[in-house]
C-alpha positions in Angstrom: -17.6 -9.4 43.8 -14.3 -7.9 45.3 -14.9 -4.7 47.0 -13.5 -1.6 45.6 -10.2 -0.5 47.1 -10.1 3.1 47.1 -6.6 3.3 48.4 -5.1 1.3 45.5 -6.9 3.3 43.1 -5.8 6.8 44.6 -2.2 5.6 43.7 -3.0 5.5 40.0 -3.3 9.4 40.2 0.0 11.5 41.0 -1.7 14.7 41.5 -4.0 13.0 44.1 -1.0 11.3 45.9 0.6 14.8 46.0 -2.2 16.8 47.5 -2.5 14.5 50.2 1.3 14.2 50.9 2.0 17.6 50.7 -0.8 19.6 51.7 -3.7 17.4 52.9 -5.9 18.9 50.4 -9.0 17.6 49.1 -10.1 17.5 45.4 -14.0 17.7 45.1 -14.2 19.5 41.7 -14.4 16.5 39.5 -17.5 17.4 37.6 -15.2 20.3 36.2 -12.4 18.0 35.4 -11.2 14.7 36.6 -7.4 14.0 37.8 -5.3 11.9 35.4 -4.1 8.5 35.5 -0.4 8.2 35.7 -0.4 5.8 32.9 -2.6 8.7 30.7 0.5 11.1 31.5 3.0 8.6 30.4 1.2 8.0 27.2 1.5 11.5 26.2 5.2 11.4 27.0 5.8 8.2 25.4 4.2 9.4 22.1 6.2 12.5 22.1 9.6 11.0 22.9 9.1 7.8 20.8 6.3 8.2 18.3 6.2 12.0 17.5 5.0 12.0 13.9 1.7 13.0 12.1 -0.9 10.3 11.1 -2.2 8.9 8.1 -0.1 11.3 5.8 3.8 10.3 6.5 5.7 7.6 4.3 8.0 6.7 7.2 8.0 4.2 10.2 7.3 7.0 12.7 4.1 8.0 11.0 3.0 4.4 10.5 3.5 3.6 14.3 1.6 6.6 15.3 -1.3 5.9 12.8 -1.6 2.6 13.9 -1.9 3.5 17.7 -4.0 6.3 16.7 -6.7 4.1 15.0 -6.6 1.5 17.7 -7.5 4.2 20.2 -10.4 4.9 18.1 -11.4 1.2 18.1 -11.1 1.3 22.0 -13.4 3.9 22.0 -16.0 2.0 20.1 -15.8 -1.0 22.3 -16.2 1.3 25.4 -19.4 2.8 24.3 -20.6 -0.3 22.5 -20.5 1.2 19.0 -21.5 -0.8 16.0 -18.9 0.7 13.5 -15.6 2.3 14.1 -16.3 4.9 11.4 -18.8 6.3 13.5 -16.3 7.5 16.1 -15.3 11.1 15.3 -12.5 12.8 17.4 -13.3 16.5 18.7 -11.7 18.9 21.2 -14.6 17.9 23.4 -18.0 17.7 24.1 -18.6 21.6 23.1 -17.2 21.2 19.7 -19.1 17.6 19.2 -22.3 19.4 19.8 -21.4 22.3 17.6 -20.4 19.8 15.0 -24.1 18.3 15.0 -25.8 21.8 15.3 -23.8 23.0 12.3 -23.8 20.1 10.0 -27.0 18.3 10.8 -29.1 21.4 12.1 -28.4 23.4 9.0 -30.0 20.7 7.0 -32.8 19.6 8.6 -34.3 22.6 10.8 -36.6 25.0 9.0 -38.6 28.0 9.8 -41.4 27.2 12.5 -39.8 23.7 13.5 -38.9 22.8 17.1 -35.6 22.2 18.6 -36.0 20.8 22.1 -33.8 21.0 25.2 -34.2 20.7 28.7 -33.9 23.5 31.5 -31.2 21.7 33.0 -28.8 21.8 30.3 -25.1 23.1 30.2 -24.8 26.2 28.2 -22.9 24.2 25.7 -26.1 22.3 24.9 -28.3 25.7 24.7 -26.4 28.4 23.0 -25.5 26.5 19.8 -29.0 25.4 19.6 -30.4 28.7 20.4 -28.4 30.2 17.9 -29.5 27.7 14.9 -33.1 28.5 16.1 -32.7 32.4 15.7 -31.0 31.8 12.4 -33.6 29.8 10.9 -36.6 31.2 12.7 -36.9 27.8 14.4 -38.6 27.7 18.1 -36.3 26.5 21.2 -38.7 24.4 23.2 -37.4 23.9 26.9 -38.5 20.7 28.8 -38.9 21.4 32.6 -37.3 19.4 35.3 -39.1 18.1 38.5 -38.4 18.7 42.2 -35.7 15.8 41.9 -34.1 17.8 39.0 -34.9 15.2 36.5 -36.6 15.9 33.1 -40.1 15.8 33.1 -41.1 12.6 31.1 -44.9 13.6 31.2 -44.3 17.0 30.2 -41.7 15.9 27.6 -44.5 13.8 26.0 -46.5 16.8 25.5 -44.1 19.3 24.5 -42.0 16.8 21.8 -44.3 17.0 19.0 -44.0 16.3 15.2 -42.5 19.7 14.6 -39.4 18.6 16.8 -36.3 18.3 14.3 -33.6 17.9 17.0 -34.0 16.8 20.7 -30.7 17.6 22.4 -30.6 16.5 26.5 -28.2 15.6 29.2 -27.6 12.0 30.5 -26.5 13.4 33.7 -26.7 17.1 34.7 -23.3 18.7 36.1 -25.6 20.7 38.9 -28.1 17.7 39.7 -26.2 14.6 39.6 -29.4 12.3 38.7 -29.6 10.2 35.7 -32.2 10.9 33.4 -34.7 8.3 31.6 -32.8 9.1 28.4 -33.9 5.7 26.7 -37.7 6.9 27.1 -36.7 10.5 25.5 -34.9 8.9 22.8 -37.9 6.8 21.9 -40.0 10.0 22.3 -38.0 12.0 19.8 -37.9 8.9 17.5 -41.7 8.7 17.5 -42.0 12.2 16.2 -39.3 11.9 13.4 -36.7 13.8 15.6 -32.8 13.1 15.7 -31.6 12.8 19.1 -28.2 14.0 20.8 -27.3 12.9 24.3 -24.9 15.0 26.0 -22.8 12.7 28.0 -20.0 14.5 29.3 -21.1 14.0 33.0 -22.4 10.2 32.7 -19.3 9.1 31.0 -17.2 8.4 33.9 -19.9 7.1 36.1 -22.2 4.7 34.2 -22.1 2.1 31.3 -23.0 3.5 28.0 -24.3 1.5 25.3 -25.3 3.7 22.3 -26.9 0.7 20.5 -28.8 -0.2 23.4 -30.0 3.4 23.6 -30.5 3.9 20.0 -29.6 7.7 20.0 -28.5 9.5 16.7 -25.5 11.1 18.4 -23.8 10.9 22.0 -21.0 13.0 22.8 -18.7 13.2 25.9 -15.2 14.8 26.8 -11.8 13.1 27.8 -11.2 15.2 30.3 -14.0 14.3 32.5 -12.7 10.6 31.9 -9.4 10.8 33.9 -7.9 11.8 30.3 -6.5 14.7 28.7 -7.9 18.1 28.1 -8.7 19.1 24.4 -9.9 15.6 23.5 -13.5 14.4 23.0 -15.8 12.1 21.0 -18.8 12.5 18.6 -20.6 9.1 18.4 -23.0 9.3 15.4 -24.8 6.7 13.5 -23.4 6.1 10.2 -26.0 7.0 7.8 -26.5 10.4 9.3 -22.7 11.1 9.4 -22.5 10.0 6.0 -25.4 12.4 4.9 -24.0 15.6 6.6 -21.5 17.9 5.3 -18.0 18.4 6.9 -17.8 21.0 9.8 -14.5 22.1 9.1 -12.3 22.1 5.9 -8.5 21.7 5.2 -6.2 18.7 5.2 -6.9 15.1 6.2 -10.9 15.6 5.4 -10.5 15.9 1.7 -9.6 13.2 -1.1 -8.9 15.2 -3.8 -8.7 19.2 -4.4 -8.7 20.9 -7.5 -9.5 24.6 -8.2 -12.6 23.5 -10.0 -13.7 20.9 -7.2 -12.9 19.2 -4.1 -14.3 15.6 -3.0 -14.4 14.9 0.7 -12.9 11.7 2.2 -14.9 8.8 3.7 -15.8 8.6 7.6 -14.3 9.4 10.2 -11.8 11.5 8.5 -14.4 13.9 6.9 -15.1 15.4 10.1 -11.5 15.3 11.2 -9.8 18.5 9.4 -6.1 19.4 10.1 -3.6 17.8 12.4 -5.4 16.1 15.3 -4.9 16.0 19.0 -2.7 13.0 18.8 -1.5 12.7 22.3 -4.8 13.5 23.4 -6.2 10.7 21.5 -3.6 8.1 22.7 -4.1 9.4 26.3 -8.1 8.9 26.3 -7.6 5.4 24.9 -5.2 4.7 27.8 -7.5 6.1 30.4 -10.2 3.7 29.1 -8.0 0.8 29.2 -6.8 1.8 32.7 -10.6 1.7 33.9 -10.8 -1.8 32.4 -8.1 -2.9 34.5 -9.5 -1.2 37.8 -12.0 -2.8 40.0 -15.5 -1.8 39.5 -16.2 1.4 41.4 -20.2 1.6 40.8 -21.1 0.6 44.1 -18.4 2.6 45.6 -19.8 5.6 44.0 -23.2 4.8 45.1 -22.2 4.7 48.5 -20.1 7.9 48.2 -23.3 9.5 46.9 -25.6 8.4 49.7 -22.9 9.2 52.4 -22.3 12.7 50.6 -26.1 13.6 51.0 -26.6 12.3 54.4 -23.9 14.1 55.9 -24.3 17.4 54.0 -28.1 17.5 54.6 -27.6 17.2 58.3 -26.7 20.6 58.4 -29.7 22.8 59.2 -28.5 25.6 57.2 -27.9 23.6 54.0 -30.3 23.2 51.5 -29.5 21.0 48.3 -30.9 22.3 45.0 -33.2 19.2 44.5 -34.8 16.7 46.5 -33.5 13.2 47.3 -30.0 11.7 47.1 -28.2 12.0 43.7 -27.3 8.9 41.6 -23.8 9.9 41.4 -21.6 11.6 44.1 -22.3 15.3 43.3 -24.3 17.8 45.3 -25.2 21.5 44.5 -26.3 23.3 47.4 -27.0 26.8 49.2 -26.4 27.9 52.9 -28.8 30.0 54.5 -27.2 33.5 54.7 -23.9 32.9 53.1 -23.0 33.7 49.8 -21.7 30.8 47.7 -18.5 32.2 46.8 -17.8 33.0 50.4 -18.4 29.2 51.3 -16.2 28.3 48.4 -13.4 30.5 49.5 -13.6 29.1 53.1 -13.2 25.8 52.3 -10.4 26.7 49.8 -8.6 28.1 52.9 -9.2 24.7 54.6 -7.5 22.9 51.4 -10.9 21.8 50.0 -11.5 22.4 46.3 -15.2 22.9 45.3 -17.0 24.7 42.5 -19.2 27.9 43.1 -21.1 29.7 40.7 -23.7 29.0 38.0 -22.0 26.1 36.7 -22.6 26.9 33.2 -26.2 26.2 33.8 -27.7 30.0 34.3 -31.2 29.3 33.1 -31.5 26.5 35.8 -30.5 28.6 38.7 -32.3 31.5 37.5 -35.5 29.7 37.3 -34.8 28.9 41.0 -34.3 32.4 41.8 -30.6 31.9 42.2 -27.4 33.4 41.0 -25.0 30.4 42.0 -24.5 27.3 44.4 -21.9 25.4 45.6 -21.1 22.2 43.9 -19.2 19.1 45.6 -18.4 16.4 43.0 -16.3 13.3 43.8 -14.6 10.5 41.8 -13.6 6.8 42.8 -10.3 8.1 44.3 -12.4 10.4 47.0 -13.1 8.8 50.4 -15.9 9.0 53.2 -13.1 10.6 55.5 -12.6 13.4 53.0 -16.5 13.8 53.3 -16.4 13.9 56.9 -13.8 16.5 56.6 -16.0 18.5 54.1 -18.8 18.3 56.8 -16.5 19.7 59.5 -15.4 22.4 57.2 -18.8 23.7 56.6 -19.8 23.7 60.3 -16.8 25.9 60.9 -17.7 28.1 58.1 -21.3 28.5 59.1 -19.9 29.4 62.7 -17.4 31.5 61.4 -20.1 33.6 59.3 -22.3 33.7 62.3 -19.3 35.3 64.4 -18.8 37.7 61.5 -22.5 38.7 61.4 -22.4 39.7 65.2 -19.9 42.1 64.6 -21.0 43.7 61.1 -21.9 47.3 61.3 -25.1 48.4 59.7 -25.4 49.5 56.2 -23.7 52.9 56.0 -24.5 55.6 53.1 -21.7 58.3 53.6 -23.6 60.7 51.3 -26.2 60.6 54.2 -24.0 61.0 57.2 -23.6 64.0 59.2 -20.8 66.3 57.4 -19.7 67.8 60.7 -18.7 64.4 62.3 -17.8 62.7 59.3 -15.8 65.3 57.3 -12.3 66.3 58.6 -10.0 68.9 57.0 -8.6 66.3 54.5 -11.2 63.4 54.1 -14.7 63.0 54.1 -14.9 59.6 55.9 -12.5 57.3 57.7 -10.9 54.3 55.6 -8.6 51.4 55.7 -5.2 52.5 54.7 -2.3 50.5 53.0 -0.7 50.8 56.6 -3.8 49.4 58.4 -3.6 46.6 55.5 -0.1 45.9 55.9 -0.4 45.6 59.7 -3.4 43.2 59.4 -1.4 40.9 57.3 1.8 41.1 59.0 1.3 37.7 60.7 -0.8 36.1 58.3 1.9 33.4 56.9 -1.0 31.0 55.6 -3.5 31.0 53.2 -6.0 29.9 56.0 -4.8 33.1 58.0 -4.9 35.5 55.0 -8.3 34.3 54.1 -9.4 35.3 57.8 -7.8 38.9 57.7 -9.9 39.5 54.2 -13.0 38.2 56.0 -12.2 40.5 59.0 -11.5 43.3 56.6 -15.0 43.0 55.0 -16.6 44.5 58.2 -14.4 47.8 57.8 -15.7 48.7 54.2 -17.9 51.5 54.1 -21.1 50.0 52.6 -23.8 51.6 50.3 -27.2 52.1 51.4 -29.3 49.2 49.5 -31.2 51.8 47.6 -28.1 53.0 46.1 -26.9 49.6 44.9 -28.1 50.5 41.6 -27.1 48.9 37.9 -25.4 52.4 37.1 -22.8 51.6 39.4 -22.7 47.6 39.2 -19.3 46.3 38.5 -19.4 44.1 35.4 -16.9 41.1 35.8 -16.9 40.0 39.5 -18.2 36.6 40.5 -20.8 38.3 42.6 -22.8 41.1 42.5 -20.6 44.3 43.2 -21.0 48.2 43.1 -18.6 51.1 43.6 -19.3 54.7 44.0 -16.7 57.7 44.4 -16.7 61.2 45.9 -14.1 64.1 45.1 -13.1 65.8 47.8 -10.2 68.6 47.7 -9.3 67.1 44.3 -8.7 63.8 45.9 -10.7 60.4 45.4 -12.7 58.4 47.9 -14.4 55.3 47.1 -17.3 53.4 48.8 -18.6 50.0 47.7 -20.5 46.9 48.3 -21.0 43.4 47.3 -23.4 40.4 48.5 -20.1 38.4 49.1 -18.2 39.1 52.1 -15.0 37.8 50.3 -15.5 40.4 47.7 -16.0 42.9 50.3 -12.6 42.1 51.9 -10.7 42.3 48.9 -12.3 45.5 48.1 -11.1 47.1 51.1 -7.5 45.7 50.3 -7.9 47.1 46.7 -9.4 50.4 47.9 -6.6 51.0 50.3 -4.3 51.6 47.4 -6.5 54.3 45.9 -8.2 56.2 48.8 -7.3 60.0 49.2 -5.1 60.2 46.0 -5.2 62.3 43.0 -5.9 61.1 39.7 -2.4 61.2 38.5 -1.4 59.2 41.6 -4.2 56.6 41.1 -3.1 56.0 37.4 0.4 55.2 39.1 -0.8 52.7 41.6 0.0 49.2 40.9 -2.4 46.8 42.3 -0.8 43.6 41.3 2.5 44.2 43.2 0.6 45.2 46.4 -1.2 41.8 46.4 2.1 40.0 45.6 3.6 41.7 48.5 0.8 40.4 50.6 1.2 36.9 49.4 -2.2 36.8 47.8 -1.4 36.5 44.1 -1.3 32.7 44.1 -4.5 32.2 46.0 -6.6 34.3 43.5 -8.4 31.8 41.5 -9.4 32.9 37.9 -12.7 34.0 39.0 -11.6 35.9 41.9 -8.4 37.5 40.0 -10.8 38.7 37.1 -13.0 40.2 40.2 -10.0 42.0 41.4 -9.2 43.4 37.9 -12.9 44.3 37.6 -12.9 46.4 40.7 -9.6 48.1 39.5 -11.0 49.0 36.2 -14.1 50.4 37.7 -11.8 52.9 39.7 -10.2 54.1 36.8 -13.5 54.5 34.9 -15.1 56.5 38.0 -12.0 59.0 38.1 -12.6 59.7 34.4 
């Protein structure tokens, strides 16, 4: 067998090539979304430039061409997952919509009061919430299968918890937090022994393992295109024909009907019964192209296994780094925490070094909460990633740990300004010292790169007047930050002074920058202050991730709330 050539594979992805060429950046957030084949991008462009027409409904050449390509894509997907019947391939917006389709159409039919719907502790929110809401509506029980220390669904416990009361078993093939393959064939068999219908969430598995829905004998298998090097907004619901035939439509409108009158409507045949409205034609063609490109590429299974082992070996060599689960993952994905450093601080440090990772709860709040965690750092690789990129990640994590140690040595102890000696802390015009706008501008004056700007923010975190831990209450907790953050205020001589805190150093540093715009001002002055313009002047706006941007807005909103 010819060995996998990562350099050649990388050339198929224009954004990966661009990142390497222009910024020396590394993309390690593939579990959230993969980059797109050049051919996939071209497929969408070609459709809009040469075939743009609606499918199935036109009586002209362009519509006929688009329809042929569209239905050939469906057949391509059927072959890819080894389906039996092309009518069993239903297009969706993605995994989330596909799960909701089954929960709504099938769940409403077969779940009654007192029945069980079974999921696992490591499910993505998309495979929890819709079942939870169905259970609440129907008076059913949501039963949760535990995972073992490796993060894999515990088969022994599943054997006990899946009973004849189970109507639906919905579990993941590979968790987006754990990165290990579950024994879904055994779980499917257990579910069927008790008469349950079984849905498999394949969102994380579809790009890494061969999926044969007939061999698995699952009732439903769902996945998204955007985790398979294909466009966003397109996904697949595979379902056994007899089940899909028995299920009512999920949505109503054009395409899913045969005949409509004001007295009665008859529905279309499969697969169109579940595809109301104009579909994402370009997305369908892009997904099909991605599957074709994967077929043309060298098999990368062995290479991904090597990446997974090397990633685990290198990162676990760091004494302060702890993976969430024991043993190496089955795919190159690792979630971890670093002792004493907030997960958001780790991610922001890596971002400043050009390494993109994910930090937070990864849409798996129950799993992390059960481990006593608010979040973790997740590194997820694809075949276009390399061993040398893992080495750079390791070096950056070492630097992150060292930098945090230096900052901790310089940290002042927690200060509660309400308990300080007023004779020494209160001057004629302010109750305590604070970082002013001029101070912030001076600190950022020579910071001409994100790496330097990030360092300034982290250094500024040391200058925040912090709250005594006993005063970090829910009453002053800021809603919307990516970490726990608190903000309080004192009014002195008709002017407002703010004191805050956060368990993430990055948020504390950003607080200093934000509060420099408000400290010592009247309510009228505060209302006129424009924080986005200040951030723009510092060159920070382009470096605020959506979650960080939301955190900044939440802090600013809290300021306005506090001044009444």
